[in-house]
N, C-alpha and C positions, 0 to 999 in steps of 0.2 A: 504493498499499499504505499502511496506517496503520500510525502508531509502534507501536501494540501487536501490529500482526502481524508487524513487525519485528522488535521485540524477544524474541516469541515462537520465530521463525527461528532467531535468535542463540541463546537458551537451550537449544532442540531441539540445536541445532548442537554445544554443549557438553555435551549430555548430561544438561541439567539439568530437574527438572518444573515449574519455574517458581512452585512453590509458594509459594517468599519471593521474589518481585517484586511490583513495582508497578510503574504509570505513574502519574506526576503529571501533571494536566490543567491545567498553571499556565503561564504565558509566563516561558520558554521550558518548552516540553514537555520533562518528563524521565521516564527510567526507572532502576529500580532493579533489580537481580537479585543475590542472594546466590550467592556460590561457593563450593564445598567446598573446605576444604585453608588451607594458610599459605604465603604468600609467604617465600623464603627470606630469612633474617637481619631478619624483620619480625615481629610479634605482634598479635593481634588478627583479627577475623574478615575475611574478603574481601570485596566488593561490586566489580562491575563498574556503573558510570554510566554514561549516554548524557543527552546533551543537543541539541537537535535545533540549536545553534548551533556547537558545540564536537564532539560526534560520543562516541568512547568514552574511557573513564576506568576504571581500577583505583584503590580506594581500600582503605584498611586501617580498620576500625571499632574504635573503644575507647569503648563506651557508645553517647552521643549523637551523638560526634565521628566526623568521616571526615575522613582525610587522603589526598588522592590524592598515588599513587605511580608514575604513568606514566598517558600519552596515546598513543592511537592516532593516530599523523600520517596524513594524507592525508583520502581521502573523509570526510563526515561520516555516510555511511551506505553504508559496506564492504560487500561479501559477508558473509553469516554466516559463511561459512567462512573469510575473512580474520580476523574478529573471533576465532573459535575458536582458530585458531592463534597471533596473538598472545597472547590470555591464557594459551594450555597454554605458551608460551616464557615469559612474565613467571615462573611456577610453577617452571620449570626452570632458570633462570637464577643464577648466585650474586648475591648484595648487592651486589657491587662491580663486576659486567660492565658494568653500565649507569648511569649518572649520570640521574636524572631530580629534577623541580622538584617540590618538596611543596607542596600550598597547602590548608590548613587548614579545613575547612568546619564551622560548629556546627549545632546543631539537629536534628531528625528530617528524615529522606528517607523513610522509609516512612509 
């Protein structure tokens, strides 16, 4: 399965249209999916990111800046249902319930 097919399956599992997503065919291959809503205790738009070497992460956007606030542990390509459950948990948890490492990324993803 291609990265695009995999990203589309995850997007559908989340109930998203995929209109605000992209696949960057660079090394490493990257996927960006805009997610509706706000994370508890965070401001800014939410993006779901996938990199072929690291797997899934959730980031908060502030203009062109992305700050990764959580990584999905385990397989680089977990089943779409697993990714969707993890994303939903991130939206449901309070900001103090899980310690995450923040990493700042600059520049446009899309």
